[in-house]
Backbone as a chain_set.jsonl record, in Angstrom:
{"seq": "MKKATKKEIQEIKKHFIERYSDAVTELTYKNAYELVISVALSAQCTDKRVNLITPALFEKYPSPKALAQANIEDIKRLINSCSFFNNKAKNLLAMAKRLEEIYDGEIPMNEKDLQTLAGVGQKTAHVVLIEYTGANLMAVDTHVFRVAHRLGLSDDKTAKATEATLVKKFKTDLHVLHQAMVLFGRYICTAKNPKCEECFLTEFCKTKESFKV", "coords": {"N": [[24.519, 25.662, -18.715], [27.876, 24.904, -19.563], [28.878, 22.914, -22.348], [30.735, 19.877, -22.75], [33.608, 19.797, -24.816], [34.542, 18.146, -27.929], [37.163, 17.262, -27.699], [37.464, 17.323, -24.915], [35.613, 15.37, -24.198], [36.84, 13.052, -25.199], [39.103, 13.023, -23.583], [37.973, 12.745, -21.03], [36.806, 10.241, -21.34], [39.114, 8.69, -21.707], [40.391, 8.996, -19.19], [38.484, 7.803, -17.489], [38.499, 5.141, -18.433], [41.133, 4.401, -17.933], [41.178, 4.463, -15.147], [39.12, 2.772, -14.328], [39.107, 0.313, -15.683], [38.879, -2.366, -14.948], [36.549, -2.521, -13.569], [33.597, -3.813, -12.035], [30.157, -4.716, -11.354], [28.909, -3.967, -8.064], [27.1, -5.579, -6.972], [26.338, -8.753, -5.548], [26.576, -11.89, -6.969], [26.111, -15.222, -8.391], [25.412, -16.372, -10.767], [23.572, -15.965, -13.897], [20.837, -15.88, -13.328], [20.763, -15.042, -10.613], [21.96, -12.568, -10.963], [20.139, -11.081, -12.592], [17.935, -10.892, -10.867], [19.105, -9.511, -8.712], [19.808, -7.055, -9.92], [17.27, -6.152, -10.67], [16.111, -5.823, -8.146], [17.69, -3.773, -7.216], [16.766, -1.385, -8.208], [16.037, 1.854, -7.351], [17.075, 1.326, -4.875], [19.834, 0.601, -2.713], [22.912, -1.007, -3.729], [24.264, -2.154, -1.63], [22.252, -2.696, 0.251], [20.713, -4.535, -1.246], [22.544, -6.648, -1.434], [22.489, -7.546, 1.159], [20.008, -8.631, 1.343], [19.696, -10.649, -0.632], [21.154, -13.191, -0.132], [19.61, -14.947, 1.602], [17.292, -15.141, 0.084], [18.202, -16.37, -2.303], [19.161, -18.714, -1.252], [16.886, -20.051, -0.403], [15.378, -20.05, -2.739], [16.884, -21.166, -5.21], [16.77, -21.265, -7.978], [15.024, -20.467, -11.089], [12.904, -22.246, -11.329], [12.372, -23.071, -8.682], [11.691, -20.587, -7.563], [9.456, -19.929, -9.058], [7.523, -21.478, -7.964], [7.089, -20.417, -5.538], [5.563, -18.946, -2.594], [3.912, -15.911, -2.678], [3.784, -14.239, -0.441], [5.887, -15.142, 1.076], [8.08, -14.442, -0.472], [7.837, -11.676, -0.295], [8.347, -11.366, 2.44], [11.036, -12.071, 2.563], [12.27, -10.044, 1.147], [11.547, -7.678, 2.32], [12.896, -5.449, 3.329], [13.68, -4.006, 1.248], [13.198, -1.297, -1.031], [9.915, -0.632, -2.307], [9.006, -3.291, -2.043], [6.68, -4.897, -2.205], [5.693, -4.678, -4.853], [7.982, -5.485, -6.223], [8.225, -8.118, -5.356], [5.993, -9.328, -6.562], [6.765, -9.019, -9.231], [9.119, -10.595, -9.289], [8.096, -13.187, -8.902], [6.417, -13.439, -11.152], [8.358, -13.127, -13.137], [9.956, -15.427, -12.735], [8.108, -17.45, -13.333], [7.634, -16.956, -16.054], [10.193, -17.392, -17.076], [10.4, -20.137, -16.675], [8.235, -21.109, -18.192], [8.596, -20.088, -20.814], [11.339, -19.898, -21.426], [12.658, -22.191, -20.617], [13.77, -22.082, -18.063], [16.125, -20.706, -18.351], [18.102, -17.74, -18.438], [17.462, -15.337, -20.83], [19.847, -13.942, -22.97], [19.596, -11.47, -24.407], [18.564, -8.201, -25.319], [15.859, -7.698, -26.107], [14.371, -10.022, -25.364], [14.952, -10.15, -22.632], [13.591, -7.929, -21.71], [11.004, -8.795, -21.759], [10.539, -9.949, -19.407], [9.016, -9.714, -16.217], [9.388, -6.723, -14.412], [11.761, -6.04, -15.593], [13.123, -3.542, -17.266], [14.414, -1.365, -19.855], [16.778, -0.232, -18.744], [17.526, -2.058, -16.69], [17.866, -4.383, -18.236], [20.029, -3.577, -19.83], [22.027, -3.172, -17.864], [22.368, -5.794, -16.94], [23.299, -7.084, -19.287], [25.62, -5.607, -19.806], [27.168, -6.246, -17.562], [27.219, -9.086, -17.59], [27.853, -9.945, -20.17], [29.561, -8.08, -21.231], [28.579, -6.268, -23.035], [28.394, -3.653, -25.489], [26.94, -1.327, -24.316], [25.046, 1.311, -22.74], [23.874, 2.29, -19.551], [21.785, 4.283, -17.597], [21.752, 5.347, -14.408], [20.983, 7.052, -11.29], [23.502, 7.961, -10.511], [25.102, 7.932, -12.869], [23.615, 9.72, -14.401], [23.873, 12.117, -12.922], [26.702, 12.511, -12.971], [27.158, 12.715, -15.736], [25.872, 15.113, -16.299], [27.207, 16.968, -14.657], [29.709, 16.949, -15.786], [29.27, 18.073, -18.179], [28.535, 16.47, -20.264], [26.003, 15.87, -20.974], [22.834, 17.484, -21.234], [20.386, 16.6, -20.994], [16.97, 15.915, -20.031], [15.942, 13.496, -19.154], [16.668, 10.095, -18.104], [16.734, 8.237, -20.169], [17.124, 9.785, -22.478], [19.574, 10.884, -21.817], [21.133, 8.598, -21.825], [21.094, 7.958, -24.6], [22.508, 10.162, -25.587], [25.036, 9.819, -24.357], [25.839, 7.399, -25.509], [26.076, 8.192, -28.159], [28.138, 10.083, -27.954], [30.31, 8.741, -26.722], [30.519, 6.229, -27.985], [32.285, 3.764, -28.103], [33.53, 1.16, -25.852], [31.555, 1.227, -23.932], [30.556, -0.394, -21.886], [32.575, -0.398, -19.954], [32.665, 2.327, -19.373], [30.119, 2.799, -18.335], [30.213, 1.334, -15.875], [32.314, 2.734, -14.733], [31.309, 5.371, -14.45], [29.223, 4.929, -12.678], [30.565, 4.063, -10.314], [32.292, 6.246, -9.899], [30.421, 8.273, -9.476], [29.203, 7.261, -7.212], [31.158, 7.231, -5.204], [32.926, 9.441, -5.427], [32.012, 11.744, -7.014], [29.657, 12.578, -5.535], [26.15, 13.048, -4.663], [25.564, 14.853, -2.57], [27.882, 16.987, -1.0], [30.234, 16.469, -2.768], [33.369, 14.828, -3.361], [35.515, 16.723, -4.22], [38.226, 17.244, -3.887], [39.361, 14.787, -4.217], [38.901, 14.2, -6.782], [39.666, 13.282, -10.135], [38.945, 14.532, -12.368], [38.549, 17.232, -12.273], [39.301, 19.373, -13.922], [37.548, 19.213, -15.999], [35.075, 19.613, -15.0], [31.933, 21.183, -14.987], [30.461, 22.389, -13.077], [31.682, 22.903, -10.688], [31.979, 25.306, -9.343], [29.693, 25.742, -7.893], [30.01, 24.143, -5.707], [31.741, 25.222, -3.971], [32.534, 26.29, -0.719]], "CA": [[25.764, 24.976, -18.392], [28.754, 24.663, -20.717], [28.969, 21.52, -22.798], [32.085, 19.379, -22.976], [34.036, 19.785, -26.218], [34.905, 16.807, -28.424], [38.458, 16.932, -27.103], [37.223, 17.038, -23.499], [34.917, 14.081, -24.131], [37.848, 11.997, -25.384], [39.96, 13.017, -22.396], [37.163, 12.171, -19.944], [36.707, 8.811, -21.646], [40.436, 8.103, -21.45], [40.597, 8.966, -17.737], [37.586, 6.803, -16.915], [38.965, 3.797, -18.799], [42.388, 4.147, -17.207], [40.915, 4.274, -13.713], [38.088, 1.775, -14.013], [39.067, -0.707, -16.737], [38.507, -3.676, -14.389], [35.392, -2.346, -12.693], [32.407, -4.639, -12.218], [29.084, -4.345, -10.433], [29.114, -4.28, -6.646], [26.094, -6.572, -6.597], [26.901, -10.089, -5.375], [25.792, -12.914, -7.683], [26.9, -16.372, -8.841], [24.976, -16.786, -12.105], [22.716, -14.991, -14.578], [19.577, -15.807, -12.576], [20.989, -14.189, -9.441], [22.273, -11.213, -11.431], [18.91, -10.416, -13.034], [17.147, -10.574, -9.681], [19.813, -8.475, -7.945], [19.684, -5.777, -10.634], [15.869, -5.737, -10.561], [15.895, -5.358, -6.774], [18.493, -2.571, -6.945], [16.074, -0.18, -8.674], [15.684, 2.747, -6.236], [17.572, 0.705, -3.647], [21.288, 0.542, -2.832], [23.528, -2.323, -3.931], [24.61, -2.671, -0.294], [21.024, -3.252, 0.805], [20.371, -5.728, -2.033], [23.476, -7.721, -1.059], [22.068, -8.057, 2.465], [18.728, -9.313, 1.15], [19.677, -11.773, -1.584], [21.619, -14.523, 0.286], [18.499, -15.772, 2.099], [16.383, -15.363, -1.053], [18.795, -17.347, -3.213], [19.294, -20.001, -0.562], [15.57, -20.69, -0.409], [14.913, -20.179, -4.128], [18.139, -21.118, -5.966], [16.562, -21.373, -9.427], [13.72, -19.979, -11.53], [11.892, -23.274, -11.053], [12.018, -22.972, -7.261], [11.037, -19.298, -7.324], [8.15, -19.948, -9.731], [6.585, -22.208, -7.095], [7.105, -19.763, -4.219], [4.413, -18.205, -2.099], [4.201, -14.481, -2.827], [3.995, -13.64, 0.882], [7.22, -15.526, 1.53], [9.015, -13.587, -1.218], [7.734, -10.341, 0.329], [9.012, -11.424, 3.742], [12.48, -12.155, 2.356], [12.816, -8.815, 0.547], [10.762, -6.539, 2.822], [13.698, -4.255, 3.65], [13.984, -3.372, -0.045], [12.17, -0.342, -1.446], [8.86, -1.142, -3.203], [9.124, -4.753, -2.003], [5.441, -5.564, -2.634], [5.679, -4.732, -6.311], [9.129, -6.278, -6.671], [7.918, -9.527, -5.086], [5.087, -9.758, -7.647], [7.559, -9.112, -10.454], [10.029, -11.745, -9.195], [7.305, -14.396, -9.109], [6.009, -13.458, -12.566], [9.582, -13.348, -13.911], [10.344, -16.829, -12.607], [7.132, -18.259, -14.073], [7.879, -16.789, -17.495], [11.453, -18.076, -17.385], [10.117, -21.572, -16.744], [7.273, -21.414, -19.26], [9.031, -19.66, -22.156], [12.786, -19.989, -21.673], [13.198, -23.413, -19.998], [14.522, -21.765, -16.858], [17.386, -20.038, -18.693], [17.996, -16.288, -18.631], [17.789, -14.964, -22.217], [20.874, -12.9, -22.957], [19.445, -10.415, -25.415], [17.781, -7.095, -24.752], [14.433, -7.823, -26.405], [13.764, -11.072, -24.541], [15.08, -9.765, -21.221], [12.56, -6.942, -21.38], [9.688, -9.435, -21.634], [10.449, -10.44, -18.036], [8.411, -8.741, -15.297], [10.345, -5.943, -13.632], [12.989, -5.781, -16.351], [12.996, -2.529, -18.307], [15.616, -1.178, -20.67], [17.966, -0.007, -17.919], [17.89, -3.324, -16.049], [18.383, -5.268, -19.284], [21.358, -3.094, -20.208], [22.964, -3.446, -16.775], [22.626, -7.246, -16.967], [24.111, -7.403, -20.467], [26.929, -4.976, -19.594], [27.895, -7.003, -16.539], [27.362, -10.523, -17.864], [28.404, -10.23, -21.506], [30.448, -7.018, -21.681], [27.944, -5.647, -24.204], [28.689, -2.236, -25.702], [25.696, -0.632, -24.003], [25.087, 2.268, -21.635], [22.683, 2.339, -18.703], [21.872, 5.528, -16.825], [21.097, 5.427, -13.102], [21.112, 8.404, -10.735], [24.92, 8.341, -10.482], [25.528, 8.232, -14.244], [22.892, 10.933, -14.794], [24.511, 13.253, -12.233], [28.064, 12.685, -13.488], [27.059, 13.178, -17.123], [25.475, 16.521, -16.306], [28.254, 17.787, -14.042], [30.86, 17.012, -16.694], [28.866, 18.718, -19.432], [28.365, 15.459, -21.311], [24.584, 15.842, -21.325], [21.929, 18.396, -20.53], [19.069, 15.989, -21.205], [16.104, 15.928, -18.856], [15.578, 12.144, -18.725], [17.729, 9.089, -18.135], [16.75, 7.603, -21.499], [17.744, 10.736, -23.406], [20.983, 10.969, -21.409], [21.759, 7.37, -22.339], [21.291, 8.106, -26.045], [23.567, 11.151, -25.777], [26.319, 9.222, -23.978], [26.171, 6.406, -26.541], [26.486, 8.949, -29.347], [29.404, 10.782, -27.704], [31.404, 7.829, -26.376], [30.532, 5.204, -29.05], [32.889, 2.469, -27.776], [33.891, 0.902, -24.435], [30.435, 1.715, -23.119], [30.388, -1.211, -20.679], [33.54, 0.111, -18.968], [32.281, 3.694, -19.022], [28.962, 2.697, -17.442], [30.683, 0.95, -14.533], [33.158, 3.835, -14.251], [30.484, 6.51, -14.036], [28.483, 4.516, -11.48], [31.471, 4.073, -9.158], [32.744, 7.627, -9.738], [29.308, 9.003, -8.878], [28.882, 6.697, -5.894], [32.201, 7.445, -4.199], [33.648, 10.71, -5.562], [31.104, 12.816, -7.455], [28.426, 12.264, -4.821], [25.074, 14.041, -4.794], [25.835, 15.88, -1.565], [29.296, 17.084, -0.601], [31.14, 15.707, -3.637], [34.769, 14.851, -2.911], [36.233, 17.409, -5.304], [39.672, 17.157, -3.648], [39.797, 13.459, -4.673], [38.47, 14.043, -8.171], [40.7, 13.325, -11.177], [38.328, 15.153, -13.544], [38.156, 18.604, -11.916], [39.506, 20.318, -15.037], [36.435, 19.09, -16.945], [33.813, 19.826, -14.291], [31.251, 22.415, -15.393], [29.613, 22.874, -11.988], [32.413, 22.909, -9.419], [31.831, 26.584, -8.641], [28.547, 25.664, -6.97], [30.341, 23.328, -4.562], [32.67, 25.935, -3.097], [31.903, 26.736, 0.536]], "C": [[26.586, 24.725, -19.663], [28.785, 23.184, -21.058], [30.431, 21.14, -22.994], [32.4, 19.397, -24.466], [34.377, 18.359, -26.638], [36.226, 16.346, -27.816], [38.295, 16.563, -25.634], [36.549, 15.673, -23.323], [35.909, 12.927, -24.257], [38.784, 11.89, -24.177], [39.236, 12.388, -21.193], [37.07, 10.66, -20.117], [38.007, 8.088, -21.305], [40.69, 7.957, -19.943], [39.738, 7.892, -17.077], [38.096, 5.384, -17.192], [40.252, 3.441, -18.066], [42.126, 3.784, -15.746], [40.033, 3.067, -13.412], [38.017, 0.622, -15.023], [38.617, -2.082, -16.225], [37.252, -3.616, -13.528], [34.244, -3.284, -13.065], [31.349, -4.181, -11.224], [29.45, -4.71, -8.998], [28.022, -5.207, -6.113], [26.75, -7.95, -6.521], [26.0, -11.113, -6.053], [26.711, -14.043, -8.144], [26.56, -16.811, -10.26], [24.014, -15.746, -12.668], [21.374, -14.803, -13.866], [19.712, -14.867, -11.381], [21.282, -12.747, -9.846], [21.007, -10.455, -11.808], [18.065, -9.998, -11.832], [17.803, -9.444, -8.882], [19.67, -7.106, -8.605], [18.249, -5.25, -10.529], [15.573, -5.185, -9.161], [16.6, -4.029, -6.494], [17.855, -1.279, -7.448], [15.589, 0.617, -7.47], [16.026, 2.138, -4.877], [19.089, 0.581, -3.804], [21.782, -0.889, -3.065], [23.841, -2.968, -2.581], [23.389, -3.332, 0.347], [20.634, -4.544, 0.081], [21.258, -6.914, -1.642], [23.178, -8.31, 0.32], [20.821, -8.938, 2.34], [18.874, -10.645, 0.397], [20.196, -13.121, -1.067], [20.496, -15.455, 0.761], [17.52, -16.112, 0.975], [16.922, -16.453, -1.97], [18.981, -18.719, -2.563], [17.965, -20.765, -0.608], [15.062, -20.959, -1.82], [16.109, -20.079, -5.076], [17.999, -21.172, -7.492], [15.22, -20.774, -9.808], [12.603, -20.968, -11.209], [11.429, -23.194, -9.604], [11.238, -21.69, -6.975], [9.636, -19.265, -7.924], [7.083, -20.631, -8.875], [6.453, -21.558, -5.711], [5.764, -19.137, -3.878], [4.778, -16.72, -2.114], [4.493, -13.817, -1.477], [5.377, -13.976, 1.429], [8.288, -14.698, 0.813], [9.023, -12.192, -0.599], [8.491, -10.311, 1.654], [10.529, -11.387, 3.581], [13.082, -10.852, 1.833], [12.2, -7.554, 1.142], [11.574, -5.326, 3.261], [14.14, -3.519, 2.388], [12.854, -2.41, -0.4], [11.206, -0.996, -2.44], [8.812, -2.676, -3.225], [7.858, -5.486, -2.442], [5.407, -5.757, -4.141], [6.811, -5.606, -6.844], [8.899, -7.768, -6.444], [7.009, -10.091, -6.186], [5.864, -9.96, -8.937], [8.49, -10.324, -10.437], [9.284, -13.047, -9.462], [6.893, -14.536, -10.573], [7.203, -13.723, -13.483], [9.973, -14.82, -13.918], [9.41, -17.74, -13.405], [7.346, -18.154, -15.579], [9.168, -17.49, -17.915], [11.232, -19.575, -17.536], [9.269, -21.918, -17.96], [7.825, -21.154, -20.663], [10.504, -19.991, -22.446], [13.462, -21.188, -20.995], [14.108, -23.123, -18.803], [15.856, -21.082, -17.101], [17.149, -18.542, -18.88], [18.369, -15.956, -20.076], [18.78, -13.802, -22.218], [20.783, -11.988, -24.178], [18.409, -9.425, -24.894], [16.281, -7.282, -24.925], [13.755, -8.845, -25.495], [13.852, -10.746, -23.05], [13.943, -8.826, -20.807], [11.153, -7.514, -21.379], [9.489, -9.984, -20.229], [9.901, -9.34, -17.129], [9.493, -8.037, -14.495], [11.639, -5.621, -14.344], [12.687, -4.785, -17.473], [14.312, -2.396, -19.053], [16.876, -1.038, -19.813], [18.445, -1.307, -17.275], [18.484, -4.289, -17.061], [19.805, -4.867, -19.677], [22.389, -3.397, -19.125], [23.348, -4.929, -16.751], [23.566, -7.604, -18.11], [25.511, -6.805, -20.371], [27.774, -5.843, -18.668], [28.204, -8.427, -16.984], [28.036, -10.83, -19.191], [29.392, -9.178, -21.994], [29.909, -6.298, -22.906], [28.267, -4.152, -24.274], [27.397, -1.425, -25.562], [25.936, 0.345, -22.86], [23.784, 2.147, -20.856], [22.849, 3.545, -17.785], [21.052, 5.425, -15.544], [21.306, 6.838, -12.557], [22.564, 8.888, -10.737], [25.401, 8.763, -11.875], [24.882, 9.528, -14.719], [23.573, 12.173, -14.204], [25.89, 13.544, -12.807], [28.037, 13.248, -14.911], [26.733, 14.663, -17.19], [26.561, 17.422, -15.71], [29.472, 17.94, -14.955], [30.506, 17.638, -18.04], [28.716, 17.756, -20.588], [26.924, 15.422, -21.815], [23.845, 16.936, -20.571], [20.495, 17.898, -20.698], [18.283, 15.919, -19.897], [15.764, 14.533, -18.337], [16.774, 11.193, -18.835], [17.865, 8.479, -19.53], [17.438, 8.51, -22.53], [19.233, 10.888, -23.095], [21.751, 9.763, -21.928], [22.081, 7.498, -23.825], [22.431, 9.082, -26.349], [24.934, 10.562, -25.46], [26.778, 8.182, -24.997], [26.721, 7.103, -27.78], [27.868, 9.572, -29.154], [30.574, 9.835, -27.438], [31.622, 6.725, -27.423], [31.064, 3.832, -28.625], [33.205, 2.374, -26.278], [32.78, 1.321, -23.484], [30.265, 0.916, -21.835], [31.34, -0.748, -19.575], [33.099, 1.479, -18.471], [31.053, 3.711, -18.11], [29.411, 2.386, -16.022], [31.498, 2.09, -13.914], [32.32, 4.978, -13.707], [29.652, 6.189, -12.803], [29.378, 4.649, -10.247], [31.989, 5.486, -8.855], [31.663, 8.454, -9.045], [28.979, 8.536, -7.468], [29.887, 7.129, -4.829], [32.939, 8.79, -4.278], [32.685, 11.853, -5.899], [29.71, 12.579, -6.865], [27.396, 13.393, -4.924], [25.273, 15.2, -3.828], [27.305, 15.834, -1.185], [30.238, 16.242, -1.46], [32.586, 15.893, -3.217], [35.666, 15.44, -4.002], [37.75, 17.309, -5.141], [40.224, 15.799, -4.087], [39.565, 13.265, -6.17], [39.635, 14.19, -9.148], [40.158, 13.962, -12.459], [37.941, 16.616, -13.287], [38.303, 19.597, -13.074], [38.349, 20.289, -16.033], [35.083, 19.405, -16.314], [33.211, 21.189, -14.654], [30.471, 23.041, -14.235], [30.358, 23.028, -10.671], [32.262, 24.223, -8.648], [30.724, 26.5, -7.585], [28.862, 24.85, -5.723], [31.326, 24.024, -3.618], [31.936, 26.469, -1.873], [32.02, 28.251, 0.641]], "O": [[26.037, 24.374, -20.708], [28.726, 22.322, -20.181], [31.258, 21.975, -23.359], [31.549, 19.051, -25.286], [34.488, 17.469, -25.794], [36.382, 15.177, -27.463], [38.908, 15.609, -25.157], [36.881, 14.92, -22.407], [35.832, 11.947, -23.516], [39.202, 10.795, -23.801], [39.818, 11.604, -20.444], [37.233, 9.9, -19.162], [38.0, 7.018, -20.696], [41.152, 6.912, -19.486], [40.21, 7.159, -16.208], [38.12, 4.538, -16.299], [40.431, 2.303, -17.632], [42.78, 2.903, -15.188], [40.18, 2.421, -12.374], [36.956, 0.02, -15.191], [38.043, -2.868, -16.977], [36.936, -4.579, -12.829], [33.96, -3.515, -14.24], [31.621, -3.353, -10.354], [30.209, -5.648, -8.758], [28.029, -5.572, -4.937], [27.615, -8.275, -7.334], [24.809, -11.198, -5.755], [27.922, -13.861, -8.275], [27.329, -17.54, -10.887], [23.682, -14.768, -11.999], [20.844, -13.693, -13.814], [18.867, -13.997, -11.17], [20.893, -11.813, -9.146], [20.82, -9.313, -11.391], [17.543, -8.884, -11.788], [17.12, -8.525, -8.43], [19.436, -6.109, -7.922], [18.034, -4.055, -10.327], [14.863, -4.189, -9.021], [16.164, -3.255, -5.643], [18.348, -0.192, -7.149], [14.815, 0.108, -6.659], [15.362, 2.397, -3.873], [19.578, 0.466, -4.928], [21.142, -1.854, -2.647], [23.698, -4.179, -2.415], [23.499, -4.415, 0.922], [20.268, -5.531, 0.72], [20.781, -8.044, -1.533], [23.569, -9.439, 0.614], [20.612, -9.862, 3.126], [18.245, -11.641, 0.756], [19.705, -14.147, -1.537], [20.444, -16.619, 0.363], [16.986, -17.219, 0.917], [16.186, -17.356, -2.367], [18.962, -19.748, -3.239], [17.941, -21.976, -0.826], [14.4, -21.966, -2.07], [16.332, -19.03, -5.68], [18.997, -21.129, -8.211], [14.361, -20.59, -8.946], [11.492, -20.57, -10.859], [10.23, -23.245, -9.328], [10.25, -21.703, -6.24], [8.732, -18.645, -7.364], [5.889, -20.388, -9.046], [5.784, -22.093, -4.828], [4.948, -18.842, -4.752], [5.834, -16.329, -1.618], [5.349, -12.937, -1.386], [5.969, -13.184, 2.161], [9.282, -14.3, 1.42], [10.083, -11.598, -0.402], [9.191, -9.343, 1.953], [11.225, -10.748, 4.369], [14.264, -10.581, 2.048], [12.306, -6.477, 0.554], [10.998, -4.274, 3.539], [14.878, -2.536, 2.454], [11.69, -2.677, -0.104], [11.605, -1.793, -3.289], [8.607, -3.286, -4.275], [7.944, -6.582, -2.996], [5.129, -6.848, -4.639], [6.627, -6.37, -7.792], [9.329, -8.591, -7.252], [7.234, -11.197, -6.678], [5.657, -10.941, -9.652], [8.637, -11.006, -11.451], [9.789, -13.917, -10.173], [7.004, -15.613, -11.16], [7.088, -14.444, -14.475], [10.28, -15.388, -14.966], [9.856, -18.678, -14.066], [7.251, -19.151, -16.296], [9.23, -18.106, -18.979], [11.809, -20.208, -18.42], [9.541, -22.888, -18.667], [7.55, -21.914, -21.591], [10.861, -20.323, -23.576], [14.68, -21.204, -20.82], [15.087, -23.83, -18.567], [16.637, -20.895, -16.168], [16.12, -18.131, -19.415], [19.481, -16.262, -20.506], [18.567, -12.798, -21.539], [21.768, -11.769, -24.885], [17.508, -9.776, -24.132], [15.514, -7.05, -23.99], [12.699, -8.574, -24.924], [12.925, -11.036, -22.294], [13.41, -8.92, -19.701], [10.201, -6.81, -21.04], [8.395, -10.436, -19.888], [10.279, -8.175, -17.258], [10.402, -8.675, -13.964], [12.526, -4.994, -13.765], [12.081, -5.131, -18.487], [15.214, -3.22, -18.896], [17.908, -1.639, -20.108], [19.635, -1.619, -17.313], [19.49, -4.941, -16.784], [20.676, -5.722, -19.835], [23.501, -3.83, -19.429], [24.516, -5.271, -16.564], [24.526, -8.349, -17.915], [26.482, -7.425, -20.806], [28.937, -6.133, -18.95], [29.314, -8.919, -16.783], [28.71, -11.85, -19.33], [30.002, -9.347, -23.05], [30.674, -5.778, -23.718], [28.395, -3.482, -23.25], [26.845, -0.916, -26.537], [26.904, 0.22, -22.11], [22.721, 1.928, -21.436], [23.935, 3.79, -17.26], [19.821, 5.417, -15.58], [21.757, 7.722, -13.285], [22.829, 10.073, -10.938], [26.024, 9.812, -12.037], [25.535, 10.344, -15.369], [23.817, 13.152, -14.909], [26.213, 14.696, -13.097], [28.806, 14.15, -15.243], [27.257, 15.384, -18.039], [26.801, 18.52, -16.213], [30.177, 18.948, -14.897], [31.349, 17.721, -18.933], [28.761, 18.156, -21.751], [26.659, 14.997, -22.939], [24.178, 17.271, -19.434], [19.532, 18.653, -20.567], [18.855, 15.871, -18.808], [15.337, 14.396, -17.19], [17.741, 11.451, -19.551], [18.973, 8.237, -20.008], [18.234, 8.046, -23.347], [20.053, 11.005, -24.005], [22.877, 9.89, -22.411], [23.191, 7.191, -24.259], [23.223, 8.851, -27.263], [25.89, 10.776, -26.206], [27.965, 8.095, -25.31], [27.705, 6.66, -28.372], [28.677, 9.588, -30.081], [31.696, 10.091, -27.875], [32.756, 6.338, -27.707], [30.36, 2.833, -28.773], [33.153, 3.363, -25.547], [33.047, 1.726, -22.353], [29.875, 1.469, -20.807], [30.965, -0.709, -18.404], [33.156, 1.754, -17.272], [30.96, 4.547, -17.212], [29.038, 3.084, -15.078], [31.383, 2.372, -12.721], [32.594, 5.493, -12.623], [29.4, 7.064, -11.975], [28.993, 5.271, -9.257], [32.109, 5.871, -7.692], [31.953, 9.237, -8.14], [28.531, 9.321, -6.632], [29.512, 7.366, -3.681], [33.519, 9.228, -3.284], [32.569, 12.815, -5.141], [28.729, 12.407, -7.588], [27.732, 14.536, -5.232], [25.167, 16.368, -4.203], [27.894, 14.759, -1.065], [30.961, 15.395, -0.937], [32.984, 16.97, -2.774], [36.466, 14.736, -4.618], [38.481, 17.29, -6.131], [41.428, 15.669, -4.309], [39.994, 12.264, -6.745], [40.472, 15.084, -9.017], [40.814, 13.939, -13.501], [37.104, 17.173, -13.998], [37.524, 20.544, -13.19], [38.18, 21.221, -16.819], [34.066, 19.459, -17.006], [33.897, 22.21, -14.629], [29.883, 24.111, -14.396], [29.732, 23.26, -9.636], [32.405, 24.24, -7.426], [30.816, 27.113, -6.522], [28.078, 24.853, -4.774], [31.697, 23.468, -2.585], [30.847, 27.032, -1.986], [31.556, 28.839, 1.619]]}, "num_chains": 1, "name": "protein.A"}
């Protein structure tokens, strides 16, 4: 696959920022505690599904302190329509207990400490920091991975390597570009039947030939 040129990369970046400068996550949350849980639950699950699950969870367990005292079976019951709910329930309970024991019930807003929480890896930590603090970070989910490859921005085999490549190529405004690529991939550059007629980046697409009927 052809790689995007330096000029193309700057043009793609410009288009994304123009279109999505005000973009934010589609997850529904009121505070950092709710955001971390929502992002953790969204792994291999849709934001739409997570938004259906979390209201009852947050109503019953509105703080790390409340969640730390929860019964694991009750957490499972509240999130059982989410993928991998058994494992995620264990992580939520462990996360809440650590927040209480180590961080006085406050969500730490730095990458290193966030990743000490159960169920929070690099991608989840980055998404939280991008959304909550506007940090100049990139996070690569399935949408970002697909878009990056279709636009010739990356030919890396893993999400982590793709992230490093995008950071190197874009350098700045990464928080906007992350949100932009997620939404672009979710609604326009979809996995199946991408909406090429709605796309504002067709001139940069390296794979559009394969989508012709």
